[in-house]
Kinemage of the C-alpha trace (Angstrom):
@kinemage 1
@onewidth
@group {chain A} dominant
@subgroup {mainchain}
@vectorlist {calphas} color= white
{ca met a 1} P 84.660 306.486 271.091
{ca asn a 2} L 86.681 306.827 267.920
{ca pro a 3} L 85.768 309.102 264.955
{ca val a 4} L 84.495 306.186 262.880
{ca gln a 5} L 81.969 305.259 265.561
{ca val a 6} L 80.848 308.897 265.860
{ca arg a 7} L 80.283 309.037 262.088
{ca gln a 8} L 78.316 305.785 262.135
{ca ile a 9} L 76.045 306.904 264.991
{ca ser a 10} L 75.523 310.319 263.363
{ca ala a 11} L 74.586 308.776 260.010
{ca gly a 12} L 72.166 306.379 261.696
{ca ala a 13} L 70.511 309.160 263.705
{ca arg a 14} L 70.068 311.336 260.612
{ca leu a 15} L 68.592 308.456 258.621
{ca phe a 16} L 66.142 307.689 261.432
{ca ala a 17} L 65.078 311.344 261.620
{ca leu a 18} L 64.482 311.432 257.854
{ca leu a 19} L 62.308 308.321 258.100
{ca val a 20} L 60.262 309.791 260.980
{ca ile a 21} L 59.724 313.078 259.108
{ca gly a 22} L 59.303 311.486 255.689
{ca ala a 23} L 56.666 308.896 256.612
{ca pro a 24} L 53.791 311.328 257.395
{ca thr a 25} L 54.948 313.750 254.729
{ca leu a 26} L 54.746 311.083 252.007
{ca trp a 27} L 51.512 309.663 253.427
{ca tyr a 28} L 49.713 312.989 253.210
{ca arg a 29} L 51.592 314.031 250.043
{ca asp a 30} L 52.496 317.377 251.576
{ca gln a 31} L 54.283 319.352 248.859
{ca ser a 32} L 55.821 321.871 251.294
{ca gly a 33} L 56.903 319.040 253.550
{ca leu a 34} L 58.570 317.239 250.631
{ca val a 35} L 60.545 320.373 249.742
{ca ala a 36} L 61.636 320.787 253.379
{ca leu a 37} L 62.490 317.090 253.562
{ca ala a 38} L 64.641 317.419 250.449
{ca ala a 39} L 66.413 320.407 252.015
{ca leu a 40} L 67.173 318.327 255.142
{ca val a 41} L 68.532 315.525 252.961
{ca val a 42} L 70.942 317.979 251.325
{ca val a 43} L 72.048 319.428 254.679
{ca trp a 44} L 72.599 316.074 256.391
{ca ala a 45} L 74.189 314.462 253.344
{ca ser a 46} L 76.659 317.358 253.199
{ca met a 47} L 77.428 316.944 256.902
{ca ser a 48} L 77.924 313.192 256.539
{ca leu a 49} L 80.240 313.526 253.549
{ca val a 50} L 82.242 316.580 254.597
{ca gly a 51} L 81.563 317.843 258.108
{ca asp a 52} L 81.942 314.557 260.018
{ca arg a 53} L 85.375 313.994 258.463
{ca ala a 54} L 86.776 317.400 259.482
{ca gln a 55} L 90.215 316.889 261.040
{ca leu a 56} L 91.361 320.430 261.817
{ca pro a 57} L 91.552 321.133 265.579
{ca arg a 58} L 88.699 323.695 265.731
{ca leu a 59} L 86.382 322.210 263.074
{ca pro a 60} L 84.876 319.423 265.229
{ca arg a 61} L 83.260 322.134 267.423
{ca ile a 62} L 82.279 324.462 264.556
{ca val a 63} L 80.655 321.848 262.296
{ca pro a 64} L 77.794 320.932 264.709
{ca val a 65} L 76.913 324.616 265.120
{ca val a 66} L 76.823 325.090 261.332
{ca glu a 67} L 74.615 322.001 261.042
{ca ala a 68} L 72.262 323.323 263.747
{ca ala a 69} L 71.973 326.673 261.960
{ca ala a 70} L 71.248 325.009 258.587
{ca val a 71} L 68.583 322.721 260.067
{ca ala a 72} L 67.050 325.685 261.891
{ca val a 73} L 66.815 327.642 258.614
{ca val a 74} L 64.857 324.786 256.993
{ca ile a 75} L 62.527 324.531 260.005
{ca gly a 76} L 62.058 328.293 260.300
{ca val a 77} L 61.064 328.588 256.655
{ca ala a 78} L 58.832 325.502 256.376
{ca leu a 79} L 57.284 325.063 259.843
{ca pro a 80} L 53.917 326.844 259.313
{ca thr a 81} L 53.142 324.756 256.181
{ca ala a 82} L 55.016 321.526 257.141
{ca pro a 83} L 54.676 320.966 260.918
{ca ala a 84} L 56.247 317.474 260.799
{ca ile a 85} L 59.607 319.077 259.986
{ca val a 86} L 59.935 320.351 263.589
{ca phe a 87} L 61.068 316.872 264.700
{ca ala a 88} L 64.479 317.659 263.141
{ca leu a 89} L 65.015 320.236 265.900
{ca ala a 90} L 65.908 317.474 268.395
{ca leu a 91} L 68.765 315.987 266.393
{ca pro a 92} L 71.537 318.665 266.112
{ca pro a 93} L 72.108 318.987 269.911
{ca phe a 94} L 72.572 315.218 270.188
{ca leu a 95} L 75.071 315.135 267.308
{ca ala a 96} L 76.899 318.158 268.704
{ca ala a 97} L 77.219 316.475 272.118
{ca leu a 98} L 78.713 313.351 270.563
{ca arg a 99} L 81.365 315.405 268.784
{ca gly a 100} L 82.186 318.170 271.254
{ca gly a 101} L 80.580 317.472 274.631
{ca leu a 102} L 78.250 319.540 276.787
{ca arg a 103} L 79.473 323.015 275.799
{ca cys a 104} L 79.204 322.278 272.092
{ca met a 105} L 75.695 320.855 272.632
{ca leu a 106} L 74.445 323.970 274.442
{ca leu a 107} L 75.894 326.240 271.757
{ca ser a 108} L 74.218 324.181 269.036
{ca leu a 109} L 70.849 324.189 270.824
{ca ala a 110} L 70.961 327.944 271.415
{ca thr a 111} L 71.903 328.554 267.775
{ca glu a 112} L 69.003 326.580 266.325
{ca val a 113} L 66.411 328.019 268.733
{ca val a 114} L 67.501 331.582 268.005
{ca val a 115} L 67.547 331.010 264.227
{ca val a 116} L 64.108 329.340 264.205
{ca val a 117} L 62.502 332.055 266.345
{ca val a 118} L 64.038 334.868 264.279
{ca leu a 119} L 62.899 333.321 260.959
{ca leu a 120} L 59.397 332.640 262.275
{ca val a 121} L 59.047 336.262 263.365
{ca val a 122} L 60.643 337.802 260.251
{ca leu a 123} L 59.055 335.573 257.601
{ca his a 124} L 55.687 334.742 259.146
{ca gln a 125} L 54.986 337.698 261.502
{ca leu a 126} L 52.034 335.939 263.112
{ca val a 127} L 53.200 332.673 264.658
{ca ala a 128} L 50.606 330.148 265.794
{ca asp a 129} L 50.644 329.007 269.388
{ca glu a 130} L 50.856 325.414 268.146
{ca asp a 131} L 54.096 326.173 266.276
{ca ile a 132} L 55.617 327.800 269.368
{ca leu a 133} L 54.613 324.784 271.458
{ca asn a 134} L 56.175 322.416 268.910
{ca val a 135} L 59.411 324.397 268.867
{ca val a 136} L 59.653 324.418 272.666
{ca thr a 137} L 58.740 320.708 272.928
{ca trp a 138} L 61.287 319.481 270.406
{ca ala a 139} L 63.944 321.895 271.681
{ca met a 140} L 63.522 320.332 275.133
{ca ala a 141} L 63.721 316.893 273.525
{ca gly a 142} L 66.953 318.000 271.869
{ca leu a 143} L 68.239 319.165 275.259
{ca gly a 144} L 67.525 315.740 276.767
{ca leu a 145} L 69.191 313.909 273.876
{ca gly a 146} L 72.094 316.326 274.154
{ca phe a 147} L 72.678 315.402 277.792
{ca ile a 148} L 72.740 311.729 276.806
{ca gly a 149} L 75.227 312.468 274.034
{ca ser a 150} L 77.387 314.499 276.442
{ca phe a 151} L 77.534 311.561 278.863
{ca val a 152} L 78.555 309.205 276.047
{ca his a 153} L 81.201 311.692 274.892
{ca ala a 154} L 82.674 312.108 278.409
{ca thr a 155} L 82.758 308.329 278.997
{ca ala a 156} L 84.470 307.731 275.657
{ca glu a 157} L 87.083 310.416 276.389
{ca arg a 158} L 87.963 308.749 279.704
{ca glu a 159} L 88.386 305.403 277.957
{ca ile a 160} L 90.613 306.976 275.308
{ca asp a 161} L 92.741 308.701 277.974
{ca glu a 162} L 93.255 305.400 279.827
{ca leu a 163} L 94.206 303.496 276.697
{ca ala a 164} L 96.265 306.234 275.036
{ca pro a 165} L 99.585 305.338 276.779
{ca tyr a 166} L 99.178 301.689 275.843
{ca leu a 167} L 98.304 302.505 272.245
{ca asp a 168} L 101.329 304.799 272.013
{ca ala a 169} L 103.512 302.080 273.553
{ca gln a 170} L 102.244 299.537 271.014
{ca arg a 171} L 103.065 301.859 268.133
{ca leu a 172} L 106.557 302.671 269.438
{ca ile a 173} L 107.428 299.051 270.221
{ca arg a 174} L 106.345 297.984 266.742
{ca gln a 175} L 108.543 300.707 265.269
{ca leu a 176} L 111.459 299.523 267.405
{ca leu a 177} L 110.974 295.940 266.213
{ca asp a 178} L 110.863 297.117 262.599
{ca leu a 179} L 114.034 299.178 263.055
{ca ser a 180} L 116.009 296.610 265.064
{ca gly a 181} L 117.245 294.892 261.907
{ca asp a 182} L 118.833 298.143 260.714
{ca leu a 183} L 120.884 298.706 263.899
{ca ser a 184} L 124.241 297.547 262.570
{ca ser a 185} L 126.108 298.310 265.811
{ca gly a 186} L 123.533 296.748 268.118
{ca leu a 187} L 122.296 298.187 271.407
{ca asp a 188} L 125.086 297.167 273.773
{ca val a 189} L 126.096 300.100 275.984
{ca thr a 190} L 129.535 298.754 276.883
{ca ser a 191} L 130.499 298.064 273.260
{ca ser a 192} L 129.399 301.530 272.159
{ca ala a 193} L 131.386 303.172 274.955
{ca gly a 194} L 134.474 301.052 274.169
{ca ser a 195} L 134.357 302.096 270.511
{ca ile a 196} L 134.144 305.780 271.510
{ca ala a 197} L 137.075 305.437 273.927
{ca ser a 198} L 139.165 303.789 271.213
{ca asp a 199} L 138.514 306.681 268.804
{ca val a 200} L 139.459 309.247 271.462
{ca arg a 201} L 142.740 307.447 272.188
{ca asp a 202} L 143.508 307.413 268.467
{ca gln a 203} L 143.256 311.200 268.346
{ca leu a 204} L 144.713 312.145 271.742
{ca pro a 205} L 147.612 310.502 273.633
{ca thr a 206} L 145.937 309.801 276.991
{ca ser a 207} L 147.073 308.143 280.196
{ca gly a 208} L 143.552 308.027 281.635
{ca leu a 209} L 140.134 308.160 280.013
{ca gly a 210} L 136.579 307.889 281.265
{ca ile a 211} L 133.041 308.127 279.879
{ca tyr a 212} L 130.438 309.338 282.365
{ca leu a 213} L 126.642 309.347 282.441
{ca pro a 214} L 124.451 311.824 284.347
{ca arg a 215} L 122.461 310.371 287.236
{ca gly a 216} L 120.541 313.105 288.968
{ca glu a 217} L 123.088 315.711 289.978
{ca leu a 218} L 126.011 313.256 289.753
{ca leu a 219} L 128.005 311.705 286.931
{ca val a 220} L 128.313 307.906 286.966
{ca pro a 221} L 131.323 306.250 285.260
{ca leu a 222} L 130.319 304.109 282.304
{ca leu a 223} L 133.856 303.213 281.284
{ca ser a 224} L 137.263 303.970 282.788
{ca ala a 225} L 140.609 303.124 281.203
{ca met a 226} L 143.515 304.125 283.448
{ca asp a 227} L 147.244 303.964 282.980
{ca asp a 228} L 147.975 306.373 285.851
{ca val a 229} L 147.141 305.922 289.502
{ca pro a 230} L 143.318 306.062 289.819
{ca glu a 231} L 143.410 308.992 292.252
{ca gln a 232} L 144.909 311.164 289.519
{ca leu a 233} L 141.668 310.951 287.566
{ca gly a 234} L 139.973 313.135 290.161
{ca glu a 235} L 140.944 316.187 288.151
{ca ala a 236} L 139.425 314.706 284.989
{ca glu a 237} L 136.219 313.780 286.818
{ca ser a 238} L 135.899 317.345 288.115
{ca leu a 239} L 136.327 318.645 284.582
{ca ala a 240} L 133.656 316.188 283.407
{ca val a 241} L 131.163 317.652 285.886
{ca glu a 242} L 132.016 321.207 284.822
{ca ser a 243} L 131.857 320.350 281.129
{ca trp a 244} L 128.446 318.741 281.544
{ca ala a 245} L 127.120 321.737 283.482
{ca arg a 246} L 128.414 324.216 280.882
{ca ser a 247} L 127.644 321.985 277.838
{ca glu a 248} L 130.987 322.814 276.243
{ca pro a 249} L 134.503 321.324 275.964
{ca ile a 250} L 137.038 322.187 278.673
{ca val a 251} L 140.837 321.875 278.739
{ca phe a 252} L 142.769 322.554 281.931
{ca gly a 253} L 146.345 321.429 282.489
{ca arg a 254} L 146.613 317.777 281.478
{ca gly a 255} L 142.869 317.267 281.866
{ca phe a 256} L 140.175 317.613 279.233
{ca ala a 257} L 136.439 316.953 279.007
{ca phe a 258} L 133.691 317.406 276.443
{ca pro a 259} L 129.960 316.500 276.228
{ca leu a 260} L 129.049 313.642 273.911
{ca gly a 261} L 125.487 313.551 272.628
{ca glu a 262} L 122.649 314.025 275.081
{ca ser a 263} L 123.583 311.390 277.648
{ca ala a 264} L 127.339 311.261 278.217
{ca val a 265} L 130.542 313.230 278.743
{ca val a 266} L 134.109 312.157 277.939
{ca ala a 267} L 136.956 313.149 280.276
{ca gly a 268} L 140.583 312.148 280.610
{ca leu a 269} L 144.218 313.001 281.217
{ca leu a 270} L 146.794 313.617 278.510
{ca ser a 271} L 149.911 311.503 278.660
{ca thr a 272} L 152.944 313.089 280.357
{ca glu a 273} L 154.897 312.354 277.172
{ca ala a 274} L 152.488 314.399 275.068
{ca asp a 275} L 153.713 317.911 274.323
{ca leu a 276} L 150.854 319.461 272.378
{ca pro a 277} L 149.994 323.165 272.281
{ca leu a 278} L 146.630 324.156 273.726
{ca thr a 279} L 145.239 325.205 270.336
{ca glu a 280} L 146.008 321.787 268.838
{ca ile a 281} L 144.324 320.005 271.760
{ca glu a 282} L 141.223 322.179 271.439
{ca arg a 283} L 141.092 321.593 267.682
{ca ala a 284} L 141.440 317.825 268.181
{ca ile a 285} L 138.572 317.854 270.693
{ca leu a 286} L 136.319 319.805 268.320
{ca asp a 287} L 137.153 317.329 265.549
{ca leu a 288} L 136.331 314.460 267.907
{ca val a 289} L 132.957 315.969 268.777
{ca thr a 290} L 132.106 316.081 265.071
{ca glu a 291} L 133.508 312.629 264.215
{ca leu a 292} L 131.879 310.920 267.194
{ca arg a 293} L 128.399 312.325 266.562
{ca pro a 294} L 127.119 309.088 264.908
{ca lys a 295} L 128.541 306.976 267.732
{ca ala a 296} L 127.059 309.388 270.282
{ca val a 297} L 123.630 308.758 268.752
{ca gln a 298} L 124.272 305.003 268.957
{ca leu a 299} L 125.249 305.316 272.626
{ca asp a 300} L 122.184 307.450 273.438
{ca thr a 301} L 119.965 304.854 271.763
{ca ala a 302} L 121.612 301.982 273.636
{ca leu a 303} L 121.151 303.804 276.959
{ca leu a 304} L 117.470 304.456 276.251
{ca phe a 305} L 116.956 300.812 275.339
{ca ser a 306} L 118.714 299.756 278.538
{ca asp a 307} L 116.408 301.995 280.604
{ca phe a 308} L 113.372 300.564 278.809
{ca arg a 309} L 114.531 296.990 279.443
{ca asp a 310} L 115.085 297.708 283.142
{ca leu a 311} L 111.611 299.207 283.542
{ca ala a 312} L 110.018 296.286 281.709
{ca ser a 313} L 111.835 293.668 283.807
{ca ala a 314} L 110.911 295.496 287.030
{ca asp a 315} L 107.224 295.417 286.041
{ca val a 316} L 107.456 291.701 285.253
{ca arg a 317} L 109.047 290.960 288.638
{ca lys a 318} L 106.324 292.865 290.478
{ca arg a 319} L 103.582 291.084 288.528
{ca leu a 320} L 105.094 287.668 289.236
{ca ala a 321} L 105.413 288.546 292.918
{ca arg a 322} L 101.732 289.492 293.080
{ca glu a 323} L 100.633 286.332 291.292
{ca met a 324} L 102.777 284.126 293.520
{ca his a 325} L 101.557 285.815 296.706
{ca asp a 326} L 97.875 285.859 295.758
{ca gly a 327} L 97.853 282.488 293.966
{ca val a 328} L 100.418 279.801 294.762
{ca ala a 329} L 101.185 280.947 298.320
{ca gln a 330} L 97.498 281.079 299.278
{ca asp a 331} L 96.765 277.697 297.708
{ca ile a 332} L 99.621 276.007 299.562
{ca ala a 333} L 98.589 277.677 302.819
{ca ser a 334} L 95.064 276.298 302.293
{ca leu a 335} L 96.528 272.808 301.960
{ca gly a 336} L 98.195 273.373 305.326
{ca tyr a 337} L 94.836 274.137 306.943
{ca leu a 338} L 93.412 270.941 305.441
{ca val a 339} L 96.296 268.907 306.843
{ca asp a 340} L 95.757 270.503 310.245
{ca ala a 341} L 92.104 269.406 310.164
{ca leu a 342} L 93.087 265.833 309.287
{ca ala a 343} L 95.847 265.765 311.925
{ca ala a 344} L 93.311 266.690 314.613
{ca arg a 345} L 91.697 263.227 314.216
{ca pro a 346} L 94.287 260.779 312.865
{ca ala a 347} L 93.270 257.196 312.250
{ca asn a 348} L 96.382 255.837 313.980
{ca asp a 349} L 99.819 256.864 315.212
{ca lys a 350} L 101.459 256.142 311.847
{ca gln a 351} L 99.051 258.475 310.029
{ca ala a 352} L 99.601 261.133 312.702
{ca ala a 353} L 103.368 261.003 312.111
{ca gln a 354} L 102.904 261.212 308.317
{ca leu a 355} L 100.548 264.180 308.640
{ca ala a 356} L 102.981 265.942 310.960
{ca met a 357} L 105.786 265.425 308.440
{ca leu a 358} L 103.543 266.678 305.622
{ca arg a 359} L 102.591 269.768 307.661
{ca asp a 360} L 106.254 270.536 308.312
{ca arg a 361} L 107.015 270.237 304.600
{ca ile a 362} L 104.132 272.526 303.657
{ca thr a 363} L 105.375 275.121 306.174
{ca lys a 364} L 108.825 275.057 304.558
{ca val a 365} L 107.366 275.387 301.047
{ca val a 366} L 105.248 278.375 302.115
{ca ala a 367} L 108.343 279.998 303.631
{ca glu a 368} L 110.273 279.457 300.373
{ca val a 369} L 107.461 280.925 298.294
{ca arg a 370} L 107.286 283.979 300.533
{ca gln a 371} L 111.049 284.350 300.297
{ca ser a 372} L 110.775 284.186 296.500
{ca val a 373} L 108.129 286.925 296.606
{ca leu a 374} L 110.475 289.068 298.717
{ca thr a 375} L 113.302 288.395 296.260
{ca leu a 376} L 111.179 289.474 293.301
{ca arg a 377} L 109.964 292.643 294.979
{ca thr a 378} L 113.331 293.769 296.380
{ca ser a 379} L 115.289 296.194 294.199
{ca ile a 380} L 117.802 299.015 294.458
{ca gly a 381} L 116.148 302.336 295.240
{ca glu a 382} L 117.265 305.656 293.799
{ca ser a 383} L 118.830 306.682 297.105
{ca gln a 384} L 120.321 303.282 298.016
{ca ser a 385} L 123.797 302.246 297.016
{ca leu a 386} L 124.546 298.720 295.828
{ca gly a 387} L 126.084 297.834 299.190
{ca ala a 388} L 123.118 299.218 301.121
{ca ala a 389} L 120.684 297.204 299.004
{ca ile a 390} L 122.724 294.006 299.515
{ca ser a 391} L 122.861 294.666 303.274
{ca thr a 392} L 119.080 295.081 303.392
{ca val a 393} L 118.304 291.839 301.586
{ca ala a 394} L 120.965 290.007 303.637
{ca arg a 395} L 119.264 291.150 306.829
{ca his a 396} L 115.884 289.898 305.599
{ca leu a 397} L 117.360 286.546 304.553
{ca ser a 398} L 119.149 286.147 307.864
{ca asp a 399} L 115.966 286.914 309.829
{ca ser a 400} L 113.864 284.427 307.843
{ca ser a 401} L 116.456 281.599 307.720
{ca gly a 402} L 118.182 281.994 311.102
{ca leu a 403} L 121.614 281.870 309.422
{ca pro a 404} L 124.083 284.673 310.243
{ca ile a 405} L 125.059 286.660 307.129
{ca met a 406} L 128.012 289.023 307.563
{ca val a 407} L 128.275 291.839 305.014
{ca thr a 408} L 131.464 293.854 304.454
{ca leu a 409} L 131.222 297.026 302.363
{ca asp a 410} L 134.006 298.961 300.643
{ca glu a 411} L 132.258 301.496 298.420
{ca gln a 412} L 133.344 304.776 296.881
{ca ser a 413} L 130.802 307.601 296.684
{ca thr a 414} L 130.576 307.346 292.868
{ca arg a 415} L 127.765 305.046 291.767
{ca leu a 416} L 127.723 302.370 289.102
{ca arg a 417} L 125.279 302.519 286.219
{ca pro a 418} L 121.731 301.527 287.291
{ca glu a 419} L 121.598 298.407 285.108
{ca val a 420} L 124.999 297.243 286.393
{ca glu a 421} L 123.948 297.741 290.013
{ca ala a 422} L 120.702 295.873 289.357
{ca glu a 423} L 122.380 292.808 287.835
{ca leu a 424} L 125.137 292.611 290.496
{ca phe a 425} L 122.479 292.931 293.189
{ca arg a 426} L 120.495 290.032 291.687
{ca ile a 427} L 123.643 287.891 291.465
{ca ala a 428} L 124.419 288.512 295.141
{ca gln a 429} L 120.795 287.831 296.077
{ca glu a 430} L 120.725 284.539 294.150
{ca ala a 431} L 124.062 283.446 295.629
{ca met a 432} L 122.816 284.074 299.190
{ca asn a 433} L 119.547 282.249 298.490
{ca asn a 434} L 121.420 279.254 297.060
{ca ala a 435} L 123.704 279.107 300.088
{ca ile a 436} L 120.706 279.142 302.458
{ca lys a 437} L 118.793 276.462 300.545
{ca his a 438} L 121.516 274.041 299.448
{ca ala a 439} L 124.895 274.644 301.140
{ca gln a 440} L 124.018 273.252 304.621
{ca cys a 441} L 126.266 275.976 306.018
{ca ser a 442} L 126.377 277.729 309.388
{ca thr a 443} L 127.515 281.160 308.203
{ca ile a 444} L 127.625 283.277 305.028
{ca glu a 445} L 130.044 286.124 304.250
{ca val a 446} L 129.355 288.810 301.651
{ca his a 447} L 131.954 291.335 300.413
{ca cys a 448} L 130.866 294.288 298.272
{ca glu a 449} L 133.658 296.396 296.752
{ca val a 450} L 132.795 299.279 294.427
{ca ser a 451} L 135.133 301.749 292.779
{ca ala a 452} L 133.065 302.821 289.778
{ca pro a 453} L 133.113 301.735 287.050
{ca his a 454} L 134.751 298.662 288.656
{ca ala a 455} L 133.142 296.405 291.240
{ca arg a 456} L 133.424 292.991 292.830
{ca ile a 457} L 130.770 291.073 294.795
{ca thr a 458} L 131.835 287.924 296.675
{ca val a 459} L 129.492 285.534 298.514
{ca ser a 460} L 131.162 282.735 300.517
{ca asp a 461} L 129.797 280.031 302.820
{ca asn a 462} L 131.316 277.251 304.951
{ca gly a 463} L 128.985 274.541 303.679
{ca arg a 464} L 129.593 271.445 301.579
{ca gly a 465} L 131.060 273.179 298.528
{ca leu a 466} L 130.249 272.839 294.866
{ca gln a 467} L 127.868 269.948 294.206
{ca glu a 468} L 126.744 268.295 290.999
{ca ala a 469} L 124.057 270.417 289.370
{ca arg a 470} L 120.499 269.116 289.390
{ca asn a 471} L 118.517 268.964 286.148
{ca asp a 472} L 115.879 271.322 287.568
{ca ser a 473} L 118.402 273.844 288.903
{ca his a 474} L 118.732 277.128 287.021
{ca gly a 475} L 120.324 279.415 289.623
{ca leu a 476} L 123.918 279.232 288.349
{ca lys a 477} L 122.789 279.562 284.742
{ca ile a 478} L 120.781 282.686 285.586
{ca met a 479} L 123.759 284.216 287.449
{ca arg a 480} L 125.998 283.623 284.416
{ca glu a 481} L 123.418 285.230 282.126
{ca arg a 482} L 123.190 288.268 284.419
{ca ala a 483} L 126.990 288.568 284.491
{ca arg a 484} L 127.176 288.478 280.690
{ca leu a 485} L 124.555 291.245 280.409
{ca val a 486} L 126.864 293.739 282.147
{ca gly a 487} L 130.227 292.346 281.023
{ca ala a 488} L 131.112 290.853 284.421
{ca glu a 489} L 133.358 287.857 285.116
{ca leu a 490} L 131.613 285.239 287.263
{ca ser a 491} L 133.745 282.788 289.268
{ca ile a 492} L 132.262 279.827 291.160
{ca gly a 493} L 134.337 277.360 293.151
{ca asp a 494} L 135.309 275.812 296.480
{ca asn a 495} L 137.056 277.953 299.098
{ca his a 496} L 139.551 277.111 301.842
{ca his a 497} L 136.700 276.628 304.348
{ca gly a 498} L 135.379 273.744 302.261
{ca gly a 499} L 132.364 275.775 301.229
{ca leu a 500} L 131.491 277.626 298.039
{ca thr a 501} L 132.555 281.088 296.829
{ca val a 502} L 130.672 283.007 294.151
{ca ser a 503} L 132.433 286.110 292.842
{ca ala a 504} L 131.233 288.601 290.214
{ca arg a 505} L 133.768 291.167 289.058
{ca ile a 506} L 133.640 294.069 286.629
{ca gly a 507} L 136.959 295.637 285.655
{ca pro a 508} L 140.547 294.512 285.118
{ca ala a 509} L 141.930 291.601 287.127
{ca asp a 510} L 144.718 293.682 288.657
{ca gly a 511} L 145.123 297.213 289.926
{ca val a 512} L 141.684 297.839 291.381
{ca phe a 513} L 140.907 295.203 294.025
{ca pro a 514} L 143.214 292.775 295.820
{ca glu a 515} L 142.804 289.152 294.874
{ca pro a 516} L 140.361 287.178 297.052
{ca leu a 517} L 141.357 284.107 298.982
{ca pro a 518} L 142.458 281.309 296.628
{ca ala a 519} L 139.784 278.940 295.434
{ca glu a 520} L 139.417 276.241 292.826
{ca arg a 521} L 137.498 278.310 290.312
{ca val a 522} L 135.141 277.331 287.590
{ca thr a 523} L 134.948 280.507 285.543
{ca ser a 524} L 132.119 281.086 283.116
């Protein structure tokens, strides 16, 4: 329940109480009752105009107690001469419960009972039994209304707690949409990293340079530009880990490293031709840290957006998988049961053959839908490497299709960025699915080579090769879109077996992986 609703209910309850008290008072023209009624109008009008709009953290719990005390003063003074005023005793606990819950209600009830009793004793010495009975009766009524208000308050709080994350997400997404037009450099992680690497090379003569991102206790290469033999960057990578742990720049021998923003660290090797004193190198690094601060913010923002996009797409895949499993798959399976019932009593042999063919087709469609559900739900876990995830899905596909799928892995211990692993995994998964469905092959070979930040995934079959694309086919288009998202080169073409080879590569064409077997390539 939001504050506006609380104010509306409170105002309505006060108005109803004034009508209940005012009707007999006006009917009998009770002068004392009219004065007391006027005092209640002042108290409740003040609460409606000021107290209900209190926004300070502690005021919502203090205001109901103040209101209870003020109402109790009016009742304590006027009760012996205006008995109808005692009805007001039931209202403050209810209003307190709406605003502050059970504890606030009990405090409000205790306050008004104590104030009324003290005033009756001090001002009127001799209190009639009827007045005491009225006070007890309406205090108990207030207790009952207070419990109802406490239940409403607790229920509303649970609803607010459940909706709060969604409301916050709405607000933040709207802000992101409003700000997206002002992001002059965009939100592409690779472009931001390339711009940073270019600025570093302008300031320092390097033969090897890398930008790394933390992933748990490890650093994952985001970008690596190497002129030297790759193994020589081991020293720079070690410095990157140390620099990230110490949160300060480090220079050791030809290697250097320094943290960049909140999400990255730059490390590299100085060129052998560079002959710079240590003080000049350290000064250049400090200048770079200052100059690259705006680009570091851009990179941090791009990385956060990438994480958000990955989480959103994972949720969409899971939702689609649930809907397909609980909807389409069940409906098609029901059609299969209907066909089975008809096939049990065919009209003739021709109908029996047609029903058998229809049942076989339905079985294949159900299998494809279930395979699509598995594809949507399969992803790379935190502890799985890209190769391990590809091996797992290949095993599932081989078991369900009966086709042998041979997977060869050549992975270094350093991981790729999560979004890069995810897109390469989906490309490999789509390529294997396409080979099973359309290639009419007898075997599939998958090669996964990873030397972060470079990688190459190759899926080959011995089927009928590249065929003319159907109008309703979107698999190749989706693979090309996934490759573009992570800056990969996608090659599709016939291989020397007569089948099809799909290759996705990230990194330079030479110097990292040997060239695959020659194929007539159609490169996107």
